[in-house]
N, CA, C, O and the ligand as a Tripos MOL2 file, in Angstrom:
@<TRIPOS>MOLECULE
protein
  237   235    60     0     0
PROTEIN
NO_CHARGES

@<TRIPOS>ATOM
      1 N         -18.2620    7.1150    2.0600 N.3       1 MET1
      2 CA        -17.7130    6.3940    3.2460 C.3       1 MET1
      3 C         -18.6500    6.3040    4.3310 C.2       1 MET1
      4 O         -19.1200    7.3100    4.8630 O.2       1 MET1
      5 N         -18.9520    5.0680    4.6960 N.am      2 GLN2
      6 CA        -19.9660    4.8810    5.8270 C.3       2 GLN2
      7 C         -19.5460    3.8240    6.7250 C.2       2 GLN2
      8 O         -20.3510    3.0470    7.2380 O.2       2 GLN2
      9 N         -18.1690    3.7820    6.9410 N.am      3 GLY3
     10 CA        -17.6280    2.9170    7.8710 C.3       3 GLY3
     11 C         -17.4040    1.5130    7.1690 C.2       3 GLY3
     12 O         -16.8930    0.5920    7.8050 O.2       3 GLY3
     13 N         -17.7530    1.3800    5.9840 N.am      4 LYS4
     14 CA        -17.5260   -0.0110    5.3800 C.3       4 LYS4
     15 C         -16.1020   -0.0990    5.0420 C.2       4 LYS4
     16 O         -15.5210    0.8720    4.5580 O.2       4 LYS4
     17 N         -15.4980   -1.2360    5.2780 N.am      5 LYS5
     18 CA        -14.1670   -1.4860    4.8160 C.3       5 LYS5
     19 C         -14.0320   -2.0040    3.4370 C.2       5 LYS5
     20 O         -14.0660   -3.2090    3.1900 O.2       5 LYS5
     21 N         -13.8810   -1.0960    2.5520 N.am      6 ARG6
     22 CA        -13.8610   -1.4110    1.1930 C.3       6 ARG6
     23 C         -12.4690   -1.5150    0.7110 C.2       6 ARG6
     24 O         -11.6850   -0.6100    0.9970 O.2       6 ARG6
     25 N         -12.0610   -2.5810   -0.0300 N.am      7 ALA7
     26 CA        -10.8170   -2.6490   -0.5540 C.3       7 ALA7
     27 C         -10.5840   -1.7710   -1.6490 C.2       7 ALA7
     28 O         -11.4550   -1.5910   -2.5000 O.2       7 ALA7
     29 N          -9.4240   -1.1840   -1.6950 N.am      8 THR8
     30 CA         -9.1570   -0.2850   -2.7180 C.3       8 THR8
     31 C          -7.6240   -0.4320   -3.2010 C.2       8 THR8
     32 O          -6.8570   -1.1830   -2.5990 O.2       8 THR8
     33 N          -7.2650    0.2390   -4.1890 N.am      9 PHE9
     34 CA         -5.9310    0.4680   -4.5650 C.3       9 PHE9
     35 C          -5.3910    1.6690   -4.0770 C.2       9 PHE9
     36 O          -6.0710    2.6890   -4.1910 O.2       9 PHE9
     37 N          -4.1980    1.7240   -3.5130 N.am     10 LEU10
     38 CA         -3.5960    3.0040   -3.0420 C.3      10 LEU10
     39 C          -2.4520    3.3320   -3.8300 C.2      10 LEU10
     40 O          -1.7260    2.4310   -4.2510 O.2      10 LEU10
     41 N          -2.2000    4.6430   -4.0920 N.am     11 LYS11
     42 CA         -0.8750    4.9920   -4.7300 C.3      11 LYS11
     43 C          -0.0040    5.4000   -3.7200 C.2      11 LYS11
     44 O          -0.3130    6.3230   -2.9670 O.2      11 LYS11
     45 N           1.2470    4.6940   -3.6150 N.am     12 VAL12
     46 CA          2.0700    5.0820   -2.6070 C.3      12 VAL12
     47 C           3.5390    5.4350   -3.1980 C.2      12 VAL12
     48 O           3.8910    5.1480   -4.3420 O.2      12 VAL12
     49 N           4.2680    6.0430   -2.3250 N.am     13 ARG13
     50 CA          5.6290    6.3810   -2.7400 C.3      13 ARG13
     51 C           6.6090    5.9050   -1.7250 C.2      13 ARG13
     52 O           6.5170    6.1560   -0.5230 O.2      13 ARG13
     53 N           7.5790    5.1810   -2.2970 N.am     14 CYS14
     54 CA          8.6180    4.6430   -1.4000 C.3      14 CYS14
     55 C           9.3740    5.6620   -0.7580 C.2      14 CYS14
     56 O           9.8710    6.5870   -1.4000 O.2      14 CYS14
     57 N           9.5020    5.5280    0.6270 N.am     15 ASN15
     58 CA         10.2870    6.5580    1.4000 C.3      15 ASN15
     59 C          11.6760    6.5530    1.0980 C.2      15 ASN15
     60 O          12.3410    7.5650    1.3200 O.2      15 ASN15
     61 N          12.2050    5.5010    0.6050 N.am     16 ASP16
     62 CA         13.7440    5.3300    0.4040 C.3      16 ASP16
     63 C          14.0920    5.8660   -0.9740 C.2      16 ASP16
     64 O          14.9790    6.7130   -1.0750 O.2      16 ASP16
     65 N          13.4450    5.4190   -2.0360 N.am     17 CYS17
     66 CA         13.9490    5.8270   -3.4240 C.3      17 CYS17
     67 C          12.9400    6.6730   -4.1170 C.2      17 CYS17
     68 O          13.2990    7.1920   -5.1740 O.2      17 CYS17
     69 N          11.7540    6.8890   -3.6910 N.am     18 GLY18
     70 CA         10.7890    7.8460   -4.3360 C.3      18 GLY18
     71 C          10.0190    7.2320   -5.4260 C.2      18 GLY18
     72 O           9.3160    7.9230   -6.1630 O.2      18 GLY18
     73 N          10.1380    5.8360   -5.5680 N.am     19 ASN19
     74 CA          9.3920    5.2380   -6.6510 C.3      19 ASN19
     75 C           7.8730    5.1300   -6.2380 C.2      19 ASN19
     76 O           7.5060    4.7110   -5.1400 O.2      19 ASN19
     77 N           7.0630    5.5400   -7.2080 N.am     20 GLU20
     78 CA          5.5600    5.4550   -6.9630 C.3      20 GLU20
     79 C           4.9260    4.1750   -7.6300 C.2      20 GLU20
     80 O           5.2040    3.8480   -8.7830 O.2      20 GLU20
     81 N           4.1030    3.5120   -6.8680 N.am     21 GLN21
     82 CA          3.4600    2.2860   -7.3560 C.3      21 GLN21
     83 C           2.1640    2.0700   -6.7390 C.2      21 GLN21
     84 O           1.8730    2.5910   -5.6610 O.2      21 GLN21
     85 N           1.3370    1.2800   -7.4220 N.am     22 LEU22
     86 CA         -0.0530    0.9980   -6.8290 C.3      22 LEU22
     87 C           0.0460   -0.2630   -5.9600 C.2      22 LEU22
     88 O           0.6830   -1.2500   -6.3270 O.2      22 LEU22
     89 N          -0.5760   -0.1940   -4.8510 N.am     23 VAL23
     90 CA         -0.6560   -1.4090   -3.9550 C.3      23 VAL23
     91 C          -2.1290   -1.6500   -3.4950 C.2      23 VAL23
     92 O          -2.9120   -0.7080   -3.3690 O.2      23 VAL23
     93 N          -2.4600   -2.8790   -3.2620 N.am     24 TYR24
     94 CA         -3.7920   -3.2500   -2.7190 C.3      24 TYR24
     95 C          -3.8870   -2.9040   -1.2190 C.2      24 TYR24
     96 O          -2.9820   -3.1440   -0.4200 O.2      24 TYR24
     97 N          -5.0840   -2.3090   -0.8980 N.am     25 SER25
     98 CA         -5.1410   -1.8890    0.5330 C.3      25 SER25
     99 C          -5.4220   -3.1350    1.4550 C.2      25 SER25
    100 O          -5.2760   -3.0460    2.6740 O.2      25 SER25
    101 N          -5.8030   -4.2250    0.8800 N.am     26 HIS26
    102 CA         -6.1210   -5.4610    1.7250 C.3      26 HIS26
    103 C          -5.0650   -6.5630    1.1720 C.2      26 HIS26
    104 O          -5.3900   -7.7330    0.9700 O.2      26 HIS26
    105 N          -3.9590   -6.1270    0.9840 N.am     27 ALA27
    106 CA         -2.9420   -7.1730    0.4540 C.3      27 ALA27
    107 C          -2.8000   -8.2850    1.4690 C.2      27 ALA27
    108 O          -2.8540   -8.0090    2.6680 O.2      27 ALA27
    109 N          -2.6350   -9.4420    1.0830 N.am     28 SER28
    110 CA         -2.4750  -10.7060    1.8960 C.3      28 SER28
    111 C          -1.0020  -11.1550    1.9470 C.2      28 SER28
    112 O          -0.6420  -12.1090    2.6360 O.2      28 SER28
    113 N          -0.1990  -10.4490    1.2100 N.am     29 SER29
    114 CA          1.2240  -10.7900    1.3360 C.3      29 SER29
    115 C           1.9860   -9.5090    1.2970 C.2      29 SER29
    116 O           1.4660   -8.4810    0.8630 O.2      29 SER29
    117 N           3.2600   -9.5550    1.7590 N.am     30 VAL30
    118 CA          4.1540   -8.3630    1.8370 C.3      30 VAL30
    119 C           4.3870   -7.8140    0.3700 C.2      30 VAL30
    120 O           4.7840   -8.5610   -0.5250 O.2      30 VAL30
    121 N           4.1330   -6.5330    0.1790 N.am     31 ILE31
    122 CA          4.4350   -5.8420   -1.0760 C.3      31 ILE31
    123 C           5.7050   -4.9070   -0.8940 C.2      31 ILE31
    124 O           5.7720   -4.0250   -0.0380 O.2      31 ILE31
    125 N           6.6640   -5.2000   -1.7720 N.am     32 LYS32
    126 CA          7.8440   -4.4370   -1.7200 C.3      32 LYS32
    127 C           8.0730   -3.4230   -2.8510 C.2      32 LYS32
    128 O           7.4540   -3.5520   -3.9070 O.2      32 LYS32
    129 N           8.8730   -2.4970   -2.6780 N.am     33 CYS33
    130 CA          9.1060   -1.5560   -3.7540 C.3      33 CYS33
    131 C           9.7990   -2.2580   -4.9180 C.2      33 CYS33
    132 O          10.7520   -3.0270   -4.7970 O.2      33 CYS33
    133 N           9.1670   -1.8800   -6.1400 N.am     34 GLN34
    134 CA          9.7280   -2.6090   -7.3310 C.3      34 GLN34
    135 C          11.1080   -2.1410   -7.6510 C.2      34 GLN34
    136 O          11.7680   -2.7840   -8.4680 O.2      34 GLN34
    137 N          11.6370   -1.0050   -7.0400 N.am     35 VAL35
    138 CA         12.8750   -0.5250   -7.4840 C.3      35 VAL35
    139 C          13.8880   -0.9160   -6.3810 C.2      35 VAL35
    140 O          14.8930   -1.5250   -6.7490 O.2      35 VAL35
    141 N          13.7470   -0.6550   -5.1800 N.am     36 CYS36
    142 CA         14.7370   -0.8320   -4.1470 C.3      36 CYS36
    143 C          14.4880   -2.0780   -3.2200 C.2      36 CYS36
    144 O          15.4040   -2.5710   -2.5610 O.2      36 CYS36
    145 N          13.1830   -2.5700   -3.2020 N.am     37 GLY37
    146 CA         12.9170   -3.8280   -2.3730 C.3      37 GLY37
    147 C          12.5700   -3.3930   -1.0130 C.2      37 GLY37
    148 O          12.4300   -4.2770   -0.1670 O.2      37 GLY37
    149 N          12.4120   -2.1800   -0.6800 N.am     38 LYS38
    150 CA         11.8150   -1.7460    0.6720 C.3      38 LYS38
    151 C          10.4560   -2.3850    0.8260 C.2      38 LYS38
    152 O           9.6790   -2.4360   -0.1280 O.2      38 LYS38
    153 N          10.1520   -2.8860    2.0470 N.am     39 THR39
    154 CA          8.7580   -3.2390    2.2950 C.3      39 THR39
    155 C           7.9380   -1.9820    2.3920 C.2      39 THR39
    156 O           8.2820   -0.9900    3.0340 O.2      39 THR39
    157 N           6.7720   -2.1090    1.6700 N.am     40 LEU40
    158 CA          5.8150   -1.0420    1.5320 C.3      40 LEU40
    159 C           4.5410   -1.3340    2.3010 C.2      40 LEU40
    160 O           3.9500   -0.4720    2.9520 O.2      40 LEU40
    161 N           4.1470   -2.6120    2.1910 N.am     41 VAL41
    162 CA          2.8500   -2.9900    2.7090 C.3      41 VAL41
    163 C           3.0840   -4.3360    3.4520 C.2      41 VAL41
    164 O           3.6990   -5.2890    2.9740 O.2      41 VAL41
    165 N           2.4860   -4.2870    4.7410 N.am     42 MET42
    166 CA          2.5480   -5.6020    5.5720 C.3      42 MET42
    167 C           1.1380   -6.1270    5.6990 C.2      42 MET42
    168 O           0.2600   -5.3560    6.0870 O.2      42 MET42
    169 N           0.8490   -7.4030    5.3980 N.am     43 PRO43
    170 CA         -0.4710   -7.8730    5.5860 C.3      43 PRO43
    171 C          -0.8360   -7.9560    7.0710 C.2      43 PRO43
    172 O           0.0020   -8.2790    7.9120 O.2      43 PRO43
    173 N          -2.1160   -7.6540    7.3780 N.am     44 ARG44
    174 CA         -2.5660   -7.7480    8.6940 C.3      44 ARG44
    175 C          -3.8770   -8.4470    8.9350 C.2      44 ARG44
    176 O          -4.6150   -8.1420    9.8710 O.2      44 ARG44
    177 N          -4.1420   -9.3870    8.0670 N.am     45 GLY45
    178 CA         -5.3520  -10.2220    8.1360 C.3      45 GLY45
    179 C          -6.5620   -9.5090    7.8880 C.2      45 GLY45
    180 O          -7.6070   -9.9620    8.3570 O.2      45 GLY45
    181 N          -6.5690   -8.4230    7.1940 N.am     46 GLY46
    182 CA         -7.6210   -7.5600    6.8540 C.3      46 GLY46
    183 C          -7.0210   -6.3980    6.0240 C.2      46 GLY46
    184 O          -6.3790   -6.5940    4.9920 O.2      46 GLY46
    185 N          -7.2650   -5.2170    6.5270 N.am     47 LYS47
    186 CA         -6.6550   -4.1230    5.8670 C.3      47 LYS47
    187 C          -5.1680   -4.2080    6.2410 C.2      47 LYS47
    188 O          -4.7410   -4.4000    7.3790 O.2      47 LYS47
    189 N          -4.4180   -4.0340    5.0960 N.am     48 ALA48
    190 CA         -2.9430   -4.0960    5.2020 C.3      48 ALA48
    191 C          -2.4110   -2.8040    5.9090 C.2      48 ALA48
    192 O          -3.0230   -1.7370    5.8690 O.2      48 ALA48
    193 N          -1.2230   -2.9880    6.5590 N.am     49 GLU49
    194 CA         -0.5380   -1.8250    7.1100 C.3      49 GLU49
    195 C           0.3850   -1.2790    6.0980 C.2      49 GLU49
    196 O           1.2790   -1.9610    5.5960 O.2      49 GLU49
    197 N           0.1510    0.0240    5.7840 N.am     50 ILE50
    198 CA          1.0430    0.7420    4.7950 C.3      50 ILE50
    199 C           2.2000    1.3410    5.4890 C.2      50 ILE50
    200 O           2.0130    2.0770    6.4580 O.2      50 ILE50
    201 N           3.4750    1.0520    5.0220 N.am     51 LYS51
    202 CA          4.5210    1.3990    5.7810 C.3      51 LYS51
    203 C           5.2690    2.5010    5.1190 C.2      51 LYS51
    204 O           6.4260    2.7340    5.4700 O.2      51 LYS51
    205 N           4.7080    3.1710    4.2180 N.am     52 THR52
    206 CA          5.3120    4.2040    3.5070 C.3      52 THR52
    207 C           4.3730    5.2270    3.1330 C.2      52 THR52
    208 O           3.2230    5.1020    3.5530 O.2      52 THR52
    209 N           4.6770    6.2650    2.3820 N.am     53 THR53
    210 CA          3.8280    7.4010    2.1560 C.3      53 THR53
    211 C           2.6480    7.0520    1.1660 C.2      53 THR53
    212 O           2.8310    6.5470    0.0580 O.2      53 THR53
    213 N           1.4100    7.3810    1.6980 N.am     54 ILE54
    214 CA          0.2810    7.1990    0.7060 C.3      54 ILE54
    215 C          -0.0400    8.5040   -0.0790 C.2      54 ILE54
    216 O          -0.3200    9.5610    0.4880 O.2      54 ILE54
    217 N           0.0160    8.3670   -1.2600 N.am     55 LEU55
    218 CA         -0.3480    9.6360   -2.0860 C.3      55 LEU55
    219 C          -1.7700    9.8110   -2.3480 C.2      55 LEU55
    220 O          -2.2830   10.9250   -2.4520 O.2      55 LEU55
    221 N          -2.4120    8.7100   -2.4560 N.am     56 GLY56
    222 CA         -3.8370    8.8670   -2.7670 C.3      56 GLY56
    223 C          -4.5710    7.5130   -2.9970 C.2      56 GLY56
    224 O          -3.8950    6.4890   -3.0920 O.2      56 GLY56
    225 N          -5.8850    7.4700   -3.0880 N.am     57 VAL57
    226 CA         -6.5920    6.2940   -3.3270 C.3      57 VAL57
    227 C          -6.9890    6.2930   -4.7510 C.2      57 VAL57
    228 O          -7.3860    7.3130   -5.3130 O.2      57 VAL57
    229 N          -6.8730    5.0860   -5.3610 N.am     58 VAL58
    230 CA         -7.2320    4.8940   -6.8240 C.3      58 VAL58
    231 C          -8.4610    3.9770   -6.9210 C.2      58 VAL58
    232 O          -8.3800    2.8000   -6.5710 O.2      58 VAL58
    233 N          -9.5180    4.4720   -7.3600 N.am     59 GLY59
    234 CA        -10.7190    3.6410   -7.6120 C.3      59 GLY59
    235 C         -11.4380    3.2110   -6.3920 C.2      59 GLY59
    236 O         -12.4500    2.5170   -6.4840 O.2      59 GLY59
    237 ZN         12.1170    2.0430   -3.1800 Zn       60 ZN60
@<TRIPOS>BOND
     1     1     2 1
     2     2     3 1
     3     3     4 2
     4     3     5 am
     5     5     6 1
     6     6     7 1
     7     7     8 2
     8     7     9 am
     9     9    10 1
    10    10    11 1
    11    11    12 2
    12    11    13 am
    13    13    14 1
    14    14    15 1
    15    15    16 2
    16    15    17 am
    17    17    18 1
    18    18    19 1
    19    19    20 2
    20    19    21 am
    21    21    22 1
    22    22    23 1
    23    23    24 2
    24    23    25 am
    25    25    26 1
    26    26    27 1
    27    27    28 2
    28    27    29 am
    29    29    30 1
    30    30    31 1
    31    31    32 2
    32    31    33 am
    33    33    34 1
    34    34    35 1
    35    35    36 2
    36    35    37 am
    37    37    38 1
    38    38    39 1
    39    39    40 2
    40    39    41 am
    41    41    42 1
    42    42    43 1
    43    43    44 2
    44    43    45 am
    45    45    46 1
    46    46    47 1
    47    47    48 2
    48    47    49 am
    49    49    50 1
    50    50    51 1
    51    51    52 2
    52    51    53 am
    53    53    54 1
    54    54    55 1
    55    55    56 2
    56    55    57 am
    57    57    58 1
    58    58    59 1
    59    59    60 2
    60    59    61 am
    61    61    62 1
    62    62    63 1
    63    63    64 2
    64    63    65 am
    65    65    66 1
    66    66    67 1
    67    67    68 2
    68    67    69 am
    69    69    70 1
    70    70    71 1
    71    71    72 2
    72    71    73 am
    73    73    74 1
    74    74    75 1
    75    75    76 2
    76    75    77 am
    77    77    78 1
    78    78    79 1
    79    79    80 2
    80    79    81 am
    81    81    82 1
    82    82    83 1
    83    83    84 2
    84    83    85 am
    85    85    86 1
    86    86    87 1
    87    87    88 2
    88    87    89 am
    89    89    90 1
    90    90    91 1
    91    91    92 2
    92    91    93 am
    93    93    94 1
    94    94    95 1
    95    95    96 2
    96    95    97 am
    97    97    98 1
    98    98    99 1
    99    99   100 2
   100    99   101 am
   101   101   102 1
   102   102   103 1
   103   103   104 2
   104   103   105 am
   105   105   106 1
   106   106   107 1
   107   107   108 2
   108   107   109 am
   109   109   110 1
   110   110   111 1
   111   111   112 2
   112   111   113 am
   113   113   114 1
   114   114   115 1
   115   115   116 2
   116   115   117 am
   117   117   118 1
   118   118   119 1
   119   119   120 2
   120   119   121 am
   121   121   122 1
   122   122   123 1
   123   123   124 2
   124   123   125 am
   125   125   126 1
   126   126   127 1
   127   127   128 2
   128   127   129 am
   129   129   130 1
   130   130   131 1
   131   131   132 2
   132   131   133 am
   133   133   134 1
   134   134   135 1
   135   135   136 2
   136   135   137 am
   137   137   138 1
   138   138   139 1
   139   139   140 2
   140   139   141 am
   141   141   142 1
   142   142   143 1
   143   143   144 2
   144   143   145 am
   145   145   146 1
   146   146   147 1
   147   147   148 2
   148   147   149 am
   149   149   150 1
   150   150   151 1
   151   151   152 2
   152   151   153 am
   153   153   154 1
   154   154   155 1
   155   155   156 2
   156   155   157 am
   157   157   158 1
   158   158   159 1
   159   159   160 2
   160   159   161 am
   161   161   162 1
   162   162   163 1
   163   163   164 2
   164   163   165 am
   165   165   166 1
   166   166   167 1
   167   167   168 2
   168   167   169 am
   169   169   170 1
   170   170   171 1
   171   171   172 2
   172   171   173 am
   173   173   174 1
   174   174   175 1
   175   175   176 2
   176   175   177 am
   177   177   178 1
   178   178   179 1
   179   179   180 2
   180   179   181 am
   181   181   182 1
   182   182   183 1
   183   183   184 2
   184   183   185 am
   185   185   186 1
   186   186   187 1
   187   187   188 2
   188   187   189 am
   189   189   190 1
   190   190   191 1
   191   191   192 2
   192   191   193 am
   193   193   194 1
   194   194   195 1
   195   195   196 2
   196   195   197 am
   197   197   198 1
   198   198   199 1
   199   199   200 2
   200   199   201 am
   201   201   202 1
   202   202   203 1
   203   203   204 2
   204   203   205 am
   205   205   206 1
   206   206   207 1
   207   207   208 2
   208   207   209 am
   209   209   210 1
   210   210   211 1
   211   211   212 2
   212   211   213 am
   213   213   214 1
   214   214   215 1
   215   215   216 2
   216   215   217 am
   217   217   218 1
   218   218   219 1
   219   219   220 2
   220   219   221 am
   221   221   222 1
   222   222   223 1
   223   223   224 2
   224   223   225 am
   225   225   226 1
   226   226   227 1
   227   227   228 2
   228   227   229 am
   229   229   230 1
   230   230   231 1
   231   231   232 2
   232   231   233 am
   233   233   234 1
   234   234   235 1
   235   235   236 2
@<TRIPOS>SUBSTRUCTURE
     1 MET1         2 RESIDUE 1 A MET
     2 GLN2         6 RESIDUE 1 A GLN
     3 GLY3        10 RESIDUE 1 A GLY
     4 LYS4        14 RESIDUE 1 A LYS
     5 LYS5        18 RESIDUE 1 A LYS
     6 ARG6        22 RESIDUE 1 A ARG
     7 ALA7        26 RESIDUE 1 A ALA
     8 THR8        30 RESIDUE 1 A THR
     9 PHE9        34 RESIDUE 1 A PHE
    10 LEU10       38 RESIDUE 1 A LEU
    11 LYS11       42 RESIDUE 1 A LYS
    12 VAL12       46 RESIDUE 1 A VAL
    13 ARG13       50 RESIDUE 1 A ARG
    14 CYS14       54 RESIDUE 1 A CYS
    15 ASN15       58 RESIDUE 1 A ASN
    16 ASP16       62 RESIDUE 1 A ASP
    17 CYS17       66 RESIDUE 1 A CYS
    18 GLY18       70 RESIDUE 1 A GLY
    19 ASN19       74 RESIDUE 1 A ASN
    20 GLU20       78 RESIDUE 1 A GLU
    21 GLN21       82 RESIDUE 1 A GLN
    22 LEU22       86 RESIDUE 1 A LEU
    23 VAL23       90 RESIDUE 1 A VAL
    24 TYR24       94 RESIDUE 1 A TYR
    25 SER25       98 RESIDUE 1 A SER
    26 HIS26      102 RESIDUE 1 A HIS
    27 ALA27      106 RESIDUE 1 A ALA
    28 SER28      110 RESIDUE 1 A SER
    29 SER29      114 RESIDUE 1 A SER
    30 VAL30      118 RESIDUE 1 A VAL
    31 ILE31      122 RESIDUE 1 A ILE
    32 LYS32      126 RESIDUE 1 A LYS
    33 CYS33      130 RESIDUE 1 A CYS
    34 GLN34      134 RESIDUE 1 A GLN
    35 VAL35      138 RESIDUE 1 A VAL
    36 CYS36      142 RESIDUE 1 A CYS
    37 GLY37      146 RESIDUE 1 A GLY
    38 LYS38      150 RESIDUE 1 A LYS
    39 THR39      154 RESIDUE 1 A THR
    40 LEU40      158 RESIDUE 1 A LEU
    41 VAL41      162 RESIDUE 1 A VAL
    42 MET42      166 RESIDUE 1 A MET
    43 PRO43      170 RESIDUE 1 A PRO
    44 ARG44      174 RESIDUE 1 A ARG
    45 GLY45      178 RESIDUE 1 A GLY
    46 GLY46      182 RESIDUE 1 A GLY
    47 LYS47      186 RESIDUE 1 A LYS
    48 ALA48      190 RESIDUE 1 A ALA
    49 GLU49      194 RESIDUE 1 A GLU
    50 ILE50      198 RESIDUE 1 A ILE
    51 LYS51      202 RESIDUE 1 A LYS
    52 THR52      206 RESIDUE 1 A THR
    53 THR53      210 RESIDUE 1 A THR
    54 ILE54      214 RESIDUE 1 A ILE
    55 LEU55      218 RESIDUE 1 A LEU
    56 GLY56      222 RESIDUE 1 A GLY
    57 VAL57      226 RESIDUE 1 A VAL
    58 VAL58      230 RESIDUE 1 A VAL
    59 GLY59      234 RESIDUE 1 A GLY
    60 ZN60       237 GROUP 0 **** ****
């Protein structure tokens, strides 16, 4: 990590139902939980805002 904004995939857990799924760190559209539909990621014109628990970074 040298301050570069590198796009990655994040493993997140839905705060409502506990479902775990992968999301793109620079998503350009809203990502919702595949199980309950809760909004997990909001696009912010760059790095997306993660609205739920981040478990880790993948790749
Ligand atoms: Zn959910």
